[in-house]
C-alpha positions as CSV (number, residue, x, y, z in Angstrom):
1,M,-42.8,83.9,-41.9
2,S,-44.4,86.6,-39.8
3,V,-46.6,86.7,-36.7
4,D,-50.2,87.7,-37.3
5,A,-50.8,91.1,-35.6
6,A,-54.2,89.8,-34.4
7,D,-52.5,87.1,-32.4
8,L,-50.5,89.6,-30.4
9,V,-51.8,91.4,-27.3
10,L,-52.6,94.9,-28.4
11,S,-51.1,96.4,-25.2
12,S,-47.8,94.7,-25.7
13,P,-44.9,97.2,-26.2
14,I,-42.9,94.6,-28.1
15,S,-43.3,94.5,-31.8
16,A,-44.3,91.4,-33.7
17,Q,-40.8,91.3,-35.4
18,V,-39.1,91.1,-32.0
19,I,-41.4,88.3,-30.9
20,E,-40.9,86.4,-34.1
21,H,-37.1,86.8,-33.9
22,A,-37.0,85.7,-30.2
23,V,-39.1,82.5,-31.0
24,W,-37.0,81.8,-34.1
25,V,-33.7,82.1,-32.2
26,Y,-35.0,79.8,-29.5
27,L,-36.3,77.2,-32.0
28,R,-33.4,77.4,-34.5
29,F,-30.5,77.2,-32.1
30,T,-30.2,75.1,-28.9
31,L,-30.6,78.0,-26.5
32,S,-32.4,78.2,-23.2
33,Y,-35.1,80.8,-22.5
34,R,-32.6,82.7,-20.3
35,D,-30.1,82.8,-23.3
36,V,-32.8,84.4,-25.4
37,E,-33.6,86.8,-22.6
38,D,-29.9,87.8,-22.5
39,L,-29.8,88.3,-26.2
40,L,-32.8,90.6,-26.1
41,A,-31.3,92.4,-23.1
42,E,-28.1,93.1,-25.1
43,R,-30.4,94.9,-27.6
44,G,-32.1,97.0,-24.9
45,L,-35.3,94.9,-24.4
46,D,-36.3,94.0,-20.9
47,V,-38.1,90.7,-21.4
48,S,-38.2,87.9,-18.8
49,C,-37.5,84.2,-19.7
50,E,-41.1,83.4,-18.7
51,T,-42.3,85.8,-21.4
52,V,-40.1,84.1,-24.0
53,R,-41.4,80.7,-22.9
54,R,-45.0,81.9,-23.4
55,W,-44.2,83.3,-26.8
56,V,-42.6,79.9,-27.8
57,L,-45.6,78.0,-26.6
58,K,-48.0,80.3,-28.3
59,F,-46.3,81.0,-31.7
60,G,-43.8,78.0,-32.0
61,P,-46.3,75.5,-33.5
62,A,-47.4,78.1,-36.2
63,F,-43.7,78.7,-37.1
64,A,-43.1,75.0,-37.4
65,E,-46.1,74.5,-39.6
66,R,-45.0,77.3,-41.9
67,L,-41.5,75.8,-42.1
68,R,-42.9,72.4,-43.0
69,H,-44.8,73.9,-45.9
70,C,-41.7,75.6,-47.2
71,R,-39.6,72.4,-47.0
72,P,-38.8,71.0,-50.5
73,R,-40.6,67.7,-51.3
74,P,-38.5,64.6,-51.5
75,S,-38.0,63.2,-55.0
76,G,-37.4,59.7,-56.2
77,C,-34.0,60.4,-57.8
78,W,-30.9,59.5,-55.6
79,H,-27.2,59.5,-56.5
80,L,-24.4,57.6,-55.0
81,D,-21.1,59.5,-54.6
82,E,-18.1,57.3,-53.9
83,M,-14.5,58.1,-52.9
84,V,-11.6,55.8,-52.8
85,A,-8.6,56.6,-50.6
86,G,-5.5,54.6,-51.2
87,L,-3.5,54.1,-48.0
88,P,-0.2,52.3,-47.9
89,S,-1.4,49.4,-45.8
90,R,-5.1,49.0,-47.0
91,R,-7.7,50.5,-49.4
92,C,-10.6,52.4,-47.9
93,T,-13.9,53.2,-49.6
94,S,-16.3,55.8,-48.4
95,G,-19.7,56.4,-50.0
96,A,-22.4,59.0,-49.5
97,L,-26.0,58.7,-50.7
98,T,-27.3,62.1,-51.7
99,Q,-30.6,63.2,-53.2
100,N,-30.5,65.3,-56.3
101,T,-32.7,68.4,-55.6
C-alpha cells in the first residue's frame, strides 16, 4: 500500500512514506491528529495537526479502498467450537462460532 507520487505536492519536503505512515497510524489506531503530530515530532518532523488532517482526508479513502481489496473473502464454511466448564454448583457452556479460513 503506497501513496502515488503524482498525488503528492512536488514541493513537499515530506516523503511519500512519511505521509503514508502518518495516515496509516491515524486510521489504524484511535489517535487524534495531535497525537500523530506528536509522534512525527518525536522523529524530528515538524508537521502540524492540520497537515495530518489534510493528508487523512486526501489519502484515507484510497487506503481504505486498498485494504478492502486485500481483505479475504468470506466463505460458506463455519465451525462451532464449544467448551464445557464444570463448576461445583452449576454447569456452564460457552460456544464460539468461527469461520474456517
